N, C-alpha and C positions, 0 to 999 in steps of 0.2 A: 317518355320525360329525361330530359338530359340529364347528365352528373353534375355536381360539384366536387370538389377536390376540398377532402380534410389536411390543413395544413401543420394545425398545432392541436394540440389537447390539453389540459391542464384543471387539478383539483386542489379546493382545501380540503384537507383530513377531514371526516365527519366525526364528531363529538360534541360535547357540549360545554362552548368555549367561553359563552356569556359575554361576545362581543354585538357591535354592530353587524347586521348583515355584508352592508357593504364591502365590510373589511374580508369577509370570506371570495365576495366576489372576483374584490379587485385580485386578491392572491392568485386565484382560479385563470384569470383573463393574463395576469403577468406569466403566468408559468405554460400559457398557451402560447401566449408569443414570445416568447424565449423558444418554446417545442419549435416552433412554426419559422423562427432564427427572424421576425419582423419586429421592425419600427413601430410601435402607436402609433404614429403619425403615417400610415401607409394605411391604415383601416379606413375605410368610405363609409361603413354605415354598422351601427352599434344596434344587435336586440337583445333586449333585455326580458329575462324571465320573472314575471311579479312574482313577490311575498305580499300576501296582505295583511301579515301580522306585526308589520313594524313602522307602522307610521306611513305619512302621505310621502316618503321616497320610495317604500316598498312599491307603491301603486303607480309610477313612473321609475322605472327601474332603468330603461335603457339611458335616459338622461342622468340619474344619478350614477350607475357605475362611468358613462363618460364623463362626467363631472370629475368624479373620483379618481378616473385618470390623466383628466388635465383635457380640457373642453379645445378641441381641434374642426371646430366645424363640422362633424362627420353628421351625417344622419341617422337617426335613431328611431326605434319603434319600441314598446314594451305591450308585452303579452300575458294573458292570463287565460289559463283554461282547467286551473288545480294541477293536477301530478303531470297532469300533460302539458302543461305550458312551457316545458326545456324543447319538446318535440315542435311544439307552436312556434315557440322563437326561432327554431332551426328554420322551419319551412317559410316563415318570413323572411329571412335572410336570404336563402336559395331564393325565393322569387326575386328578391334585388340583384341578385346575382342573374341568372338566368334572363331577365328583364333588361339588363345591361345598366343598370342604375349606378352598380360600384364593381368593384372587381376583385375584392377583399372584405370580408365581414367579420367581426366578433359577435359572437353567440354566450349567452352567460346569466346563470341563475343561480342566485343561493338564499340562504335561509335563516332566519335565528327564531327556533320553538319552543312552545311552552313544555314545561313536565307536564305528565301523562298523555291521554288521547288528546286529537285534534277537537276543538269546539267550533260552533259557527261564534261569530263577535256578537258580544253582548248590545241587548236592546230586545224589544219585543217586536216582532215580524211574522204574524201569523200566514204571510201571503208566502213565506219562504220555507221551501220544502224542507232544506237542511235544518233548520233552525224548528220546524215541527217535529220532526223525528228524534231529536233531544229531547224537547220539554212535553210532548203532548206523550211520546211512547217511553223515552230514556235508551233510545238504539243509538249508542254509543258505534264507534267503527268495531270494536270485536264483538259487539250483538251481531253483526252482518258477518263476520269473518266466520263465527261460529255457524250462524247458518249455513253458507258456503259449502262448510265443511262436513257439516249433519249431511248435506243434498247429495254429496258425493259418496257419501257410505251408503244411502240408502239406493243409489242409480247405480255404481258401480264397486261397492264391494270393499270401500277404500278402509283402514282399521287407522286408530290411532300410534300404531306401530310404524304404518306406511309415514304420515303425516311427521310423526319423529324422525324416520331417515330423512326426508328432506331439509328438515336442519341440521341433522349430524355430515350430510355432504355436504351444505353451503359452508360450514362451521372449519370443515376439514380445509375447502378452498380460502377461507378469507383469513386462516392463520398467514398466509404470505404475501395478503395485501394490506401495504403502508397507510394506506388511505382508508380504510375501514375502520370501525369502532369497536367492535368487538370481535377480537384475534385470538380468542380460546376456543380450544377444539370440545366440542362436547360429544359424549357419548347419547346411543339409546336411555340408559340410564337416568344421564344427567337430565334430559325432556322429563323422563317420564315421573320424577321429582320433584321438578317447578312447579309452583302451586296454578290451578287449573284458572283463567282468566274468563272465558266464553268455553263452556262444554260443549265438545270435546278439547279445545284446543287451550294449552297450558303456556305459560307465561314465556319459555324458549322459542316456542309456536310463531309468537305474534311480533310484527315489529314495534319498535320504539321513536318518539321522534328524535329529530335531533339536528344539530346545526353543520352546516356543510356549503360547498359552493363548485361549481365547473362550471368549463369553459371551453368553447372551439373555436379555432380561428379555420373558416372555410372562404373557398376563392374557386372563382373559375377555371376551367381547365387549363384555358390559353393562359391565364394568370401563373397559374402553377409551375406550366412547362418555361414562362419566359424566369422562371426561377430557377429552373434547372431541375426542378422535381417532375420527372417521367410517368413513375407509376403511382400517385399518392394513394392511397387509401380515398375510398370516394364513396359518395352518399348515392345512393341507388333508386331508394325508394323512401317517402316518408309517408304515414297514415294518419289522418285526422277526422276519422270516420265518426259519425254519430248511430245511434241507436235506429232499428226501421220497425215503423209501428205496424202490428203490437209486437212487442219483446215480454217473452213468457216468460223470462229469469228475472226475479229480483235483483235488486241491484240497487247499490248507493244512490242517491240517499233518499230512493224512494219506496213509499211503505207499503206497496199492492203492486201488484204487475198490471200489465193490459191485457184486458179480456181479448180470446183466441177463441171465441165461441163462436162468432161471427164473422172473425175475418183471420184470413189463413196467416199464419206468421211465414217470416221472410225464409227465404232457404236456408242461408247463413247467420246465426245470431249474432249480437252484436258484437263480440268479443273473437268471436272466429272473423266476420270481418275487419277486423284489425289487421291480422296479418296478411288477408286475401289481398287488400288494397296493395300492402306494401309489396306483394308477390307481384300483383298485375303492375304497378308502375316498374317494377326491376327488371321484368323478364324472367324472375329467376321464381323458384319453387322452394316447396319446404326441403325436398332430396338434394339440395346442394346447398342447404347453410351446415356451416361445420359447429358452430355454436349460439347460445342466445344467454340472451341477460332479461329476465322478466320480472313482473312488478309482483313479489311474493311478500303483500304485505300479509300474508299468513303463508305457514308450511305447505297449507292446504289447496291454497290458490294456486301455488306452483304447479300440480296436478293437474288444476284444470288449463295451465297454458299449455302444456306439451300437447294438447288434444287439439285446440283453437289455433295451433300456431302450423298445425299439422305433422307436427315431427312424430306423431302416432296417429292410430285410430279411436275413436271415440271408446271409454272401458280399458284401454292399454296404459294408462299412464304411471299405475302401477308397478305394470311388470317391467316397463323400460325402469322404473325408477331402481326396483331390487335387483334387475341384472347391472348394476351399473353404469348404465349407457348414458345416464347425464351426468357423470361424476369425470372430472378431468382424466383423461385416460380411455374414458366412455365411446360410444357412436356418434353420442350427438350432447356434449356437454351443456351444462344449463346453469346459469349464475358462476361462472367462474372468479367472480368478483367475492362471491359472497352474498351478494343479493340484498336488499333490503333488510333481511334479518340479522346481517351482520350490519351495514350501515345505518339504518334508521330511515326516518321520513325527512328531508330537507325539500319541501314540495316542490319549490321551481327547479329544483337543480337536479332533480334526479334523474328525470329521463335525460339531460346532458350527460350525465356518470355515466348512462349504460352505455352511451356512443364514446363515451372516451375509453371505456374499457374495451369494446369493439376495439376500436381504430388501435389500442394496444397491442389487441389479439392477433390482428389483422397482420400490424406491423413485425411480431414476433419478438413483443417488448414485455411481457407479461412477466419473466421471470419465472419462479417456481410453480406459478399458475398456470404456466402459457398450455396452448390448447395446440398440439402439435399439427403443422400441417393449416391452420386457419387460415382462409382466404376471404371465407362469408360470412357475417353475423347479423341476426336480428333481435331487435329489443322490442318488449311489449309493454306498454303501460297504459295506464285508466286515468282519465279523471273524473272528478265529480260532474253530476249532472250530463253524461254521455258524452265526453270527449276521449275519442278514442285515442291513442298514442303508438306508432311504431316506425322505426326505423330500421332499412338494409343498410349495411355498408358492404364493399367489396374491394377486393384488389385486384 
């Protein structure tokens, strides 16, 4: 797969600001344009990541952001794939660029979220799996996070202390991130003394909901060179995979796994296939990666991603964490941004925010959270209903 250049990145800080999602997206877009040293009128395509909580304009995010920035005749598209929406929007932009439809594109996502956990929209929808798991079982997202944590404890001997150490590590990174919502450093006792939300996970180990925005300016390699950018950060691979039947591991929003009694499961599980697709597209492997930004809806889930991205073998994630390998200064830092635990979920923006962080790191512009010598970074995310999401960037 041909590469595209990342010319600019921008974010609106995460928090609870109480404004329209468009404000956050426009802020991030203008920051990305400034970073790229481009005028808005040079953008030929706008790829918007959708929010479903902000009324009609949220469902037409591409044109909503284009209108807010000032209509120029640029082509637009809008993408929704839950937490994978940002990666989907980036993939759409890449396709437009590589097909020759445009030279430069803006990819932007933003969200305004409710307090508490994310829940389905109002109304009775008995054919909607997501609606059913809330209304029939009461299985909110933290219930799943707790089940995943329990599974890891049973299979690999993970402990509550291991889950706490993930939060401790990420909070130490977040202290140095001006875009993070939570920038306080926590110790193991702070985690242990926070309330239990979904046993064995405590309040500090589960991410909250947030408002925020993120944007990228991407372009063809020829366009980048025409502007004197000879060594840009590149998007080398994108993964948007779905699960393979049967998928024997329970996942959001499904209430039961597919039976594997008559059909042999695929060699790679769903989440393992996310990283595998990115590596295949880029021609690189986990041994080449210098850092990772992963989808830590809970601290326990971060440990799973170490193995699913091939950063270590199955059952070795706790050892990697305890040895300090996934901390800044370690062999393979994970979530140097602070992760979702420090940001919270602003759903259409978070896959793009991961790419922003990877870009700053690979450029050497991450300040006190800089991963020394970073040249290659990978992100992993997951959207509801089996939307994979991963991006590999390199320099």
